[in-house]
KOLDREN-445174 format. One record per residue: x, y, z of N, C-alpha, C in turn. Coordinates in steps of 0.001 Angstrom, whole numbers, plus 500000, padded with zeros to 6 digits. Layout:
<pts>
XYZXYZXYZ/...
</pts>
This chain:
<pts>
503124591554670760502681590339671456501174590230671319/500733589222670596499304589046670417498684588527671689/497385588728671793496678588355673018496647586849673190/496860586383674413496715584985674774495578584857675767/494935583723675736493827583509676655494338583434678083/493776584170678993494211584154680386493019584332681293/493292584525682572492220584708683552491390585933683195/492093587023682823491438588231682340492122588670681053/491368588823679985491962589241678720492463590669678795/491751591521679514492154592918679678491396593493680865/491826594651681322491123595328682408489684595632682022/489493596102680806488152596471680360487244595241680344/487754594107679857486964592877679840486623592417681257/487589592531682166487350592128683547486289592994684201/486372594293683954485391595204684531484009594939683950/483962594611682670482687594303682021482040593058682619/482874592127683072482368590861683603482172590890685116/482398592052685740482377592134687204480973592167687782/479963592230686930478591592239687437478058593641687631/477163593789688583476512595074688838477513596077689396/477745597162688658478710598186689071478034599412689670/476740599325689888476043600483690446476596600805691837/476840602057692062477377602489693341478859602257693511/479547601824692439480979601581692506481706602737691810/482681603337692506483335604542691997484849604474692183/485538605321691430486923605682691712486878607090692288/487389607235693511487373608535694173488780609117694185/488950610274693557490199611000693638490061612149694612/491140612897694792491107614004695741490191615123695254/490057615287693928489283616397693391488154615973692481/488027614689692206486978614226691294486672612765691581/485565612291691046485202610884691155484501610477689868/484476609176689623483821608686688416483261607300688682/482104607016688128481495605696688267482231604694687386/482426603481687886483091602449687089482331602179685803/481015602260685862480216602018684654480513603051683575/480820604290683973481159605317682992482498605037682328/483427604419683071484710604065682478484550603036681369/483554602165681521483311601154680491482758601760679217/481988602828679359481267603375678206481913604608677602/483007605084678192483573606333677715485066606269677505/485636607435677190487056607537676879487686608688677649/488877608427678201489676609481678822490673610048677836/490694609489676613491661609882675589490983610630674447/489894611290674756489143612076673759488741611221672555/488495609922672804488067609033671727489156608651670753/490419608882671119491527608608670200492286607338670541/491710606477671372492394605265671788492790604367670637/491984604341669571492291603493668417493632603851667791/494046605097667900495310605527667308496516604896668011/496285604353669202497377603799669988497448602282669899/496619601683669062496610600237668894497976599722668455/498507598745669173499775598128668811501009598952669128/500844600084669789501988600962670066502583600701671452/503802601187671632504441601224672951504191602607673524/503380602673674571502838603946675048503415604306676413/503970605488676533504394606030677818503218606772678432/502802606357679625501696607007680333502305607878681427/502265609180681220502816610107682203501796611198682481/501212611133683652500116612033684005500418612742685320/499680613802685587499920614581686801499254613975688022/498309613054687832497638612460688984497220611026688701/496990610271689769496617608867689641495248608671688998/494359609608689240492997609498688731493002609369687208/493794610224686548493890610175685091494595608903684634/495607608486685382496308607249685048495350606068685043/494497605969686059493569604848686175492681604746684945/492155605876684502491287605880683320492046605442682078/493279605931681924494066605607680741494427604123680698/494753603539681837495144602130681859494007601222681422/492802601530681856491643600724681464491434600785679954/491658601963679405491422602143677973492524601531677114/493745601474677622494880601035676821495174599547676924/494860598936678062495200597524678243494469596659677223/495207595827676533494646594982675482494644595651674124/494816596983674095494851597742672839496299598108672486/497024598647673458498429598977673253499276597707673336/500380597701672640501316596585672739502071596632674062/502323597860674526503114598041675744502684599329676415/502576599328677757502293600535678529503425600744679523/504015601923679516505083602269680446504504603231681470/504468602808682740503877603631683800504960604522684403/504815605803684218505805606765684687505447607219686096/506270606916687112505966607355688480506124608861688604/505468609475689573505451610938689654506800611555689983/507708610792690587508993611365690994510117611067690010/509798610545688815510838610280687827511418611608687336/512726611826687483513327613072686985513109613209685481/512764614391685037512453614597683626513640614267682741/514861614413683266516044614116682454516196612620682179/515446611769682907515496610332682665514479609873681624/513581610752681233512545610362680267513130609887678933/514125610564678353514683610057677086515215608630677200/515867608321678324516375606957678526515228605954678567/514163606287679291513015605392679386512368605203678019/512212606289677287511577606235675966512376605362675010/513699605500675015514536604700674135514541603236674570/514652602979675869514732601605676364513453600822676086/512313601486676142511021600817675932510525600963674497/511349601549673619510932601775672225509583602478672150/509427603485672979508165604221673026507925604949671706/506719604790671171506361605540669960505081606344670150/504592606419671400503416607247671688503460607667673153/502941608846673429502874609366674792501443609758675112/500944609281676237499652609709676762499920610569677985/499441611799677951499715612708679053498656613798679117/498530614383680321497634615525680497498437616811680665/499686616786680203500540617961680265501399618013679014/502002619128678780502872619295677624504295618939678005/504929618092677219506303617672677477507178618273676392/507998619252676759508831619976675800510298619882676198/511159620104675213512581620217675485513302618919675750/512711617767675415513377616495675640514258616146674445/515415615589674720516351615203673672515989613799673176/514943613744672327514414612473671833514532612441670312/515132611375669796515378611270668360514532610159667752/513249610234667960512335609277667347510967609927667225/510219609581666192508877610159666041507931609620667111/507156610508667689506241610126668755504835610635668459/503854609779668721502459610183668645502045610671670030/501527611878670104501100612420671399499582612371671479/499082611751672554497633611648672755497283612260674102/496520613333674120496147613949675402495129613090676145/495135613197677462494137612501678265493582613461679297/492448613094679855491749613986680763491055613173681840/490779613817682961490021613134684009488540613075683668/488101613850682678486705613826682255486511612751681196/485508611930681374485238610838680443484226611296679398/484569611093678116483650611451677033483056610171676460/481813610204675979481190609000675427481970608465674238/482008607133674126482711606496673015482075605151672742/481920604799671469481255603558671096482167602566670389/483495602807670395484396601917669673484555600589670414/485013599565669689485211598244670274486423598255671200/486299597570672327487420597447673258487909595996673325/487616595203672329488051593812672344489571593750672410/490093592970673350491539592890673540492206592227672333/493232592871671820493976592347670678495406591969671055/495865592441672196497231592182672635497239591762674097/498231590940674459498545590752675861499546591865676179/499004592994676571499811594197676745500894593984677799/502105594458677466503168594472678457503021595713679341/503076595506680638503036596597681606504465596815682092/505018597997681861506393598285682248506387599179683482/506960598651684574507054599392685821508493599827686035/508667601020686575509995601563686792510387601397688256/511604600946688470512128600808689823513526601373689857/514013601717691029515298602395691138516433601488690674/517416602094690033518593601363689560519839601830690288/520891601003690257522124601332690970522868602491690328/522607602779689038523301603863688352522558605181688454/521400605185689091520575606383689125519484606343688085/519752605671686968518715605474685956517764604372686416/516489604492686089515543603458686531515730602155685768/515320601066686396515241599784685704513807599604685222/513639599071684023512327598884683418511951597416683518/510924597125684321510541595757684651509298595384683845/509343594239683176508274593833682263507306592869682957/506049593267683017504967592422683524503871592338682466/502900591470682728501642591448681979500514591505683000/499302591700682522498158591675683437498092590338684152/498483589274683462498451587938684060499422587833685229/500650588296685069501617588199686173501272589164687294/500762590338686956500402591318687980499207590865688817/498317590105688213497092589697688914497156588263689412/498352587667689401498479586255689767498004585926691165/498102586904692088497682586646693470496237587025693730/495544587523692698494154587960692842493247586865692301/492338586395693111491460585306692697490228585856691999/489893585238690882488677585621690175487480585381691074/486555586344691060485366586219691883485632586390693363/486754587096693691487116587249695108486471588458695755/485560589116695045484874590242695647483995589797696813/483904590633697829483131590287699016481645590493698767/480827589678699457479379589861699359478968591180700006/479754591623700991479496592909701623480182594018700823/479660595238700896480279596344700158481748596512700554/482601596573699560484036596703699782484536597981699131/485322598735699865485947599942699327487441599852699627/488239599765698571489684599648698715490324601031698739/491482601115699380492312602305699293493747601924699612/494666602834699320496074602589699581496828603899699708/497825603907700579498722605059700669499652605119699462/499854603971698809500735603898697646500172604702696469/501059605033695554500681605553694243500489604363693310/499429604359692516499132603206691659500102603063690497/501004604026690329502008603905689279503235603146689751/503173602638690985504195601747691516503567600402691843/504415599383692004503906598022692116502902597865693258/503231598388694450502340598210695594500975598823695374/500941600030694834499668600676694559498924600027693414/499668599579692409499043598927691262498333597643691678/498897596931692656498240595729693152496855596042693713/496735597138694445495441597503695017494496598002693938/495003598773693000494207599209691851493608597995691133/494425596978690890493947595793690184492964594991691025/493203594890692318492257594177693185490880594823693132/490861596148693143489579596849693099488900596672691745/489646596876690668489028596874689343488690595471688862/489516594491689187489241593146688716488108592484689471/487747593035690633486618592504691394485441593475691434/485559594606690716484442595532690593484086596252691863/485089596611692684484817597335693920485294598782693813/484813599621694692485213601023694679486651601177695156/487266602295694746488659602560695069488832604030695412/489496604302696539489827605668696937491319605868696710/491658606775695796493048607049695475493618608106696414/494885607950696766495568608967697560496024610093696636/496564611133697230497062612265696447498288612838697133/499315613111696347500536613708696894500294615129697369/499184615725696959498886617117697309498200617256698660/497792616141699278497091616242700551497894615592701668/497681616056702875498372615516704036497819614145704389/498565613434705224498087612142705717496742612299706416/496610613360707214495354613585707943494194613801706986/494412614598705932493338614864704964492970613611704184/493981612812703825493692611571703098492883610614703965/493267610462705225492519609571706118491088610047706307/490902611361706408489554611900706562488719611607705321/489325611768704146488591611510702901488301610020702753/489289609178703095489065607728703028487929607321703962/487906607909705148486832607604706090485477608043705585/485430609187704903484154609693704393483571608792703314/484447608039702617483973607123701571483789605702702096/483962605510703390483713604201703989484713603134703606/485986603493703558487022602525703192486990601327704141/487006600131703557486989598890704341488314598139704274/489071598324703183490332597621702957491379598658702554/492538598651703217493521599693702957494933599144703165/495860599581702304497227599068702368498236600204702410/499449599863702858500539600831702878501794600197703423/502888600922703371504128600439703960504055600586705484/504870599843706223504926600060707674505225601514708033/506093602164707271506409603569707539505176604445707361/504411604198706298503190604977706083502185604740707201/502104603516707686501176603224708774501627603868710081/502927603934710323503408604618711532503029606096711492/503172606701710327502800608106710194501290608277710344/500532607319709824499071607404709939498640607346711399/499265606464712177498890606326713577499253607555714401/500148608383713888500505609631714557499522610751714222/498666610517713233497750611550712764496488611612713625/495972612815713864494705612929714604493516612361713833/493704612102712535492618611548711724492625610024711674/493550609391712391493653607928712332492357607241712735/491593607873713627490345607244714085489173607523713152/489414608196712020488333608488711073488098607351710085/488984606355710094488740605158709288488494603987710235/487666603065709801487358601867710573487498600659709643/488716600363709219488908599301708221488638597907708782/488221597022707877488052595620708230489306594817707894/490140595394707008491340594693706559492448595706706348/493610595443706948494786596296706817495926595447706288/496596595958705279497676595213704623498951596048704642/500057595433705025501357596081705010502261595372704013/503087596140703302504072595563702394505099596640702076/506145596257701362507141597225700901508330597381701818/508152597140703098509220597178704091508993596041705078/509996595800705924509846594782706961508789595236707967/507815594384708195506775594669709198507231594078710522/507758594940711413508211594427712700507031594264713652/507296593609714785506218593288715708505574594532716296/506358595599716436505825596815717045504694597408716218/504873597517714897503826598139714080502622597211713970/502843595913713944501714594975713919500892595101715205/501581595212716342500874595353717618500133596686717708/500775597769717232500132599079717288498856599109716450/498911598503715273497736598488714406496614597654715027/496972596528715604495945595678716222495298596385717402/496084597142718152495544597868719298494638599010718849/495030599704717784494262600865717334493030600465716532/493137599379715753492011598916714927491688597469715300/491118597228716479490881595856716939489896595086716059/489074595810715292488083595143714440488683594658713120/489925595061712801490505594787711487491346593515711489/491350592856710354492298591758710126493596592386709625/494701592096710302495987592696709971496825591667709216/497289592025708033498108591124707230499338591870706728/500430591151706601501591591734705927502036590788704821/502348591371703679502647590589702485504081590828702044/504683589806701444505983590006700829505790590074699327/506267591158698751506176591351697306507262592322696880/507649592233695634508556593213695052508199593363693582/508672594446692973508340594699691575508802593549690694/509986593014690960510515591934690125509935590572690489/509849590272691775509439588929692209507932588761692278/507166589864692259505726589781692378505301589487693811/504032589175693987503509588832695313503875587385695617/504561587173696744504964585815697110503999585190698099/503715585902699204502835585326700225502306586427701116/501295586068701899500687586974702865500652586273704219/500947587028705281500962586482706637499796587087707410/498993586230708026497764586693708680497704586401710175/498806585910710756498750585500712164499163586601713132/499454587802712624499783588911713497501181588880714065/502029588005713541503398587866714040504378588276712944/505438588966713327506459589362712363507105588128711740/507662588292710541508254587166709845507191586268709235/507581585014708938506607584076708371507000582656708740/506025581741708832506317580361709223507288579702708247/508197578903708770509160578210707914508460577307706908/507288576813707270506541575922706375506122576619705090/506062577972705110505640578706703912506606578507702751/507860578209703041508841577988701980508415576827701090/507823575802701698507416574614700939505939574592700596/505116575294701375503667575089701278502880576261700708/503529577251700104502793578374699529502278578011698141/500961578016697924500416577625696625500902578551695502/501229577961694362501575578672693128502895579436693209/503639579308694308504910580016694449505958579049694977/507111579026694304508242578231694786509258579178695407/509755578808696595510745579624697285511900578758697763/513058579377697853514221578712698427515112579764699075/515988579303699957516908580197700656518328579782700312/519092580720699773520499580480699460521327581615700044/522299581263700882523135582270701545522267583314702249/521198582831702872520247583648703644519365584526702763/519561584526701446518748585351700546517538584552700065/516385585225699996515142584585699560515027584646698043/514858583482697429514683583367695978513254582908695690/512663583431694604511254583159694296511088582812692817/510248581811692558509851581466691178508343581256691161/507640581962690287506195581793690153505740582465688871/504456582302688561503895582974687386503572584433687686/503936584893688894503702586285689270504956587144689086/506083586524688810507313587288688658507322588006687312/508102589088687251508294589776685983509054588864685031/508987589153683749509646588289682775511090588701682512/511365590031682540512710590492682190512804591995682442/514007592520682262514222593964682214514319594393680754/513986595649680482514177596226679155515471597036679132/515981597273677934517163598106677766518165597460676835/519186598230676439520206597715675526521043596617676170/521437596811677412522207595808678141521561595599679515/520373595017679519519629594886680780520289593876681703/520184594087683015520683593070683951519841591806683866/520393590717684350519676589440684356518703589432685519/517432589164685240516411589182686283516264587828686962/516392586732686194516195585390686738517437584544686480/517638583543687344518734582611687079518285581579686054/519138580624685769518846579635684723517614578803685039/517269578690686324516100577905686725514839578755686870/514924580038686543513748580891686595513479581527687945/514429581446688879514262582058690200514766583499690207/514053584351690925514451585736691130515078585873692515/516281586430692567516916586712693854516344588030694380/515571587955695460514948589167695998515958590075696686/517124589507697056518177590233697778517719590629699180/516632590015699641516172590189701014516693589028701847/517386589353702930517987588336703780517029587915704885/516950586601705116516075586077706155516873585170707078/516356585010708283517043584229709322516028583332710004/516358582072710157515454581097710765515654581058712276/514564581291713023514581581210714479513295580527714941/513430579375715577512272578661716148511173578429715116/511549577812714000510587577434712951509881578628712327/510528579787712375509963580969711724511100581776711101/510849582242709881511831583089709207511536584552709521/512600585306709775512485586742710017513354587484708999/512822588577708471513599589395707551514623590194708350/515854590183707863516960590852708542517300592180707884/517312592206706554517658593417705822517974593089704379/518520594073703688518880593913702283520359593535702149/520680592780701095522060592362700879523013593550700853/522568594643700233523447595800700065523217596866701134/522504596526702211522149597531703205522915597460704508/523946596595704590524640596393705852525599597539706170/525744597811707457526759598726707972527938597869708448/529139598202708012530328597430708364530986598051709585/530877597367710725531469597855711975532649596954712326/533845597415712019535043596633712327535040595261711702/534505595143710486534444593860709797533209593032710105/532357593518710994531116592820711343529930593558710731/528979592819710209527841593426709521526695593721710482/526112594899710298524925595294711052523852595686710050/522689595041710136521583595395709250520657596353709997/520479597579709476519716598605710196518325598153710628/517640597399709767516266596998710080516194596124711328/517228595325711547517246594457712728517312595293714011/518135596348713987518264597219715154516992598049715334/516433598540714227515202599335714291514055598537714910/513978597246714574512899596409715115512966596349716631/514181596371717184514335596355718636513968597717719226/514480598781718638514189600124719145512690600410719097/512041599992718028510610600256717865509750599528718889/510321598560719571509569597849720611509362598706721854/510178599752722006510030600594723195508689601315723137/507919601319724208506559601883724167506506603376723877/507604604094724039507600605530723779508182605893722418/508482604880721610509051605096720272507979604880719210/507846605850718312506922605710717192507611605054715994/508831605505715665509581604938714558511045605333714698/511912604618713977513329604896714091514036604612712779/515218605194712650516080604963711492517502604755711998/518081603618711686519455603323712077520363603589710885/521429604308711128522338604703710050523776604594710536/524693604866709619526105604745709928526738606099710212/527729606085711077528537607273711359529995606859711190/530731607612710383532115607259710104532960607296711381/533897606324711429534777606233712584536177605831712107/537231606537712538538579606244712033539126604894712478/538552604292713531539069603027714048538304601842713470/536980601857713625536163600726713159535646600916711737/535838602095711171535311602384709839533929602975709900/533101602465710804531738602977710949531214602620712329/530293603425712801529563603153714030528069603236713741/527271602656714613525823602658714441525207603755715302/524379604590714684523615605591715421522150605451715026/521266605941715885519827605809715620519134607156715778/518313607501714785517421608656714871516043608136715262/515449608726716287514223608179716870513141609255716943/511942608892716493510757609739716639509917609155717761/509567609990718724508811609536719882507309609659719647/506546608939720411505095609023720317504630610380720846/503432610781720442502890612059720888502580612044722377/502430610854722953502127610758724372503333611092725240/504501611223724574505719611514725317505597612866726035/505768612849727334505637614056728140506834614967727952/506577616273727911507659617249727766508583617238728976/508076616732730108508884616711731326509752615451731432/509657614562730447510409613302730474511903613589730422/512659612874731209514111612989731209514642612301729952/515078613105728961515509612547727683516753611684727825/517638612067728726518849611257728929518466609881729486/517511609865730400517061608588730953516377607740729880/515608608392728992514946607667727915515970607076726952/517009607835726629518083607296725802518674606056726453/518886606130727762519431604984728485518517603779728437/517209604001728536516246602900728469516305602201727112/516374603006726057516410602430724701517704601666724481/518814602231724934520102601551724786520134600256725597/519523600252726772519455599034727583518674597948726855/517569598337726231516779597382725457517618596786724343/518427597615723684519289597136722607520358596191723143/520968596553724267522038595713724835521501594356725286/520256594327725734519672593066726190519326592135725036/519233592695723840518735591922722703519785591689721627/520683592657721431521588592649720288523031592400720697/523823591907719752525266591798719959525842593196720137/526960593305720820527501594611721201527799595511720008/528268594933718880528603595777717723527358596339717035/526179595804717374524934596289716770524260597376717609/524717597558718828524096598539719723524500599950719289/523552600866719085523901602235718680524797602920719710/525732603721719202526576604500720107525873605789720503/524810606140719782524072607362720102522625607221719686/521739607816720482520314607897720166519966609370720013/519489609754718831519110611143718564517598611237718453/516972612084719250515529612291719161515251613409718160/514433613099717154514119614060716102512606614108715900/512079615195715313510615615317715177510016614454714079/510793614132713044510238613366711919511371612727711137/511029611705710373511979611035709490511560611231708043/512542611372707168512250611544705742511749610234705148/510754610352704271510139609195703626510168609405702118/510476608353701358510508608449699902509096608547699336/509009608869698055507712608918697381507005607565697410/507793606491697508507185605156697539506816604710698939/506962605612699942506503605297701282507499604571702158/508766604590701784509788603905702554510733604936703200/511376604533704283512336605415704925513491605721703981/513920606974703986515073607388703186516331606914703911/517078606068703253518303605545703862519511606072703088/520382606782703783521586607340703176522788606948704016/523907606790703345525150606562704073525643607890704640/526139607836705855526634609053706488527922609506705837/
</pts>
């Protein structure tokens, strides 16, 4: 795919046009680098030219190295495949074949893979070496993001820099010093959005690390003066439980990736009163659709018709999206259909209209069947999370020989919870709140208090069928 004229021809071109980069850095857990050095050097030992026009798999041990490689490859490679850190190694051959990979960029040795095609291997490093070669963009590079598939194998989603940056306005950098950060990994859509916001506007970026605790990451983010930070609601709940939560003083907080219920929005506003709190709807396939800034869960019904550059519709309660921010297709021999005949992507997120506002209910495939009636876990969790002594919750199914399934809830309490609290009475309080708000089949039959909930690598609650 040859290069087409767009808002930004490549990451390198955008960074070059960002103006004065003095004092602007990428901060990793163990290293940092000036943005100006990224423009003048190479993370690929000066071998980037060898990857011109190739389909390149980028698989690195840390985000810091990934960031350097992406800047160097965009506009030069025909295709970049971003390998997330939790991709099972046995899935690599499938990814390589599906994306027609003919080159690998990595900071580790990859051996023992059952791959039947010649591959060019290019090492990369977190250390930047001087390089004087031309970085003029020759391709509109395809960015391939991996997302979970129903068969266990990942789905390969095709984007370009243009579709990925569709929600980012040129020249949107603040006059005041801005430092971005995110709990996400930049090799996934949510983290990549923040990476692009920082680099396309020439601002500093603090990367997270899977090797450090939430408390250590917050302390490091605070030490670098983070002003803008994003994460899933689950990641933010865990952050608010950390003793380091007060070490950051953000001006802007962004939530995405999961339903942002009223409880987490209220908790963030109470803890960070100086910050603007926003929650955005986005997915790897549908791209960024809209952002909500009024501090209320859900979104105004008017957004369906009045969101600039994005068309939305509701069919059978599912939200459909069409815009220049959506992915173009899936890769593979027999890829699933990403868009309908009119170019709309079915997000499979169900919404419900109440008093001129849409609220997210859950996923199409996430319902619990209780005697033929559907229960969406997120709807019940939103009610449980409203209790002042609840930090977070997970609603799941329990098999039942009569109804087929029952609803149970695992609940993590706030640290303020007194050890002398009557747990049976607290269970009763939570169940009463549910009965006052929910239909009877949605009320949990049991409340289990647990110390923590499992979270996926992408920052979302682990949901399993019982």
